[in-house]
N, C-alpha and C positions, 0 to 999 in steps of 0.2 A: 489438492482444494480445486474446488469448481464455482464459479461465479454464473448467475444467468446472465447471459447473453450481455454482458459489459460493454462490450464493443461499441454497438448502437448508443448507449447511454453515454460511453466516454464520449464519443463525436461528437455531443452535445453540452459539454462539459466548457467554461471560461479559459481562457489558459492566460494565467495560472489559475487552478483552482484550490480552493482551501480542502481542508480533511472531510470536513461536515460535507459538502459537495462530491467529494469522492466517495463518503461512505453511501450515501444517496444511490450513487450510481451502482453502488458494486452490491448496493441490498446488505449492509453491513454496518454495525453501531459506530458513530464516529469515536467512540474513545477506543474501538478496535483498530482503525487505521491509525489513529495518533499512537499507539503500542506499538503497531509495524514499524511507524517512523523513529520512533526510539531504539527500536530493533534493527534498522536497517543495514547494519551488519550482518545479519542473517537472513533478512527476507529480503534486501537488495532492492526496495522500494524507493522508487526515485523519488526526492524528495528536499525539500531545504526551508529554512526557517527563515523567519523576518519577525523579530521580537519575540514573543510569546506563542506564535501560531505556526502551522506546517503548512506548506504549498506545495504545490505540483504542476509539471509540466504534462499538459496532454499527450502530445507529440512522446517524450520520454514514457508517460504509461503505457501507451500504444505497442510501444517497444516491449514492455517490462512483460504485460500481459500475453504478446506475441511468445516472448524466451520462454515463460511459465507452460503456456500450452505448448510449445514444440520440445519442453523437455531443456531446453540449453539452461533456463536457469530455475533452481531448486528453490521451492519456497519453504522456510524452515521456521520454526520458534527458535527461539531464546533457549537453551536447558534451562531447567528450573532446578534453584540449589535446595535442597532438601533443609527445615530446620535441624536437622543432625548434623550435617557439614557446616553451619555458623559458626 
């Protein structure tokens, strides 16, 4: 997975930031970031929930992106269950 130079944009994010703000910095849809939060067992995206909103710490996001870039963290999506297996 590649992101278009997110480091400079993440430095400008408030701490903590919302999923919509993170999505704008990464050039992704807010729905995509929320999906990543719900699948954090697989994506390992650092996030926490207050009420019905997801928030992210800027310092933890920097470590997460650095880990993905260095290969220490594997970014993967939750396996999809086919209709036949349900």
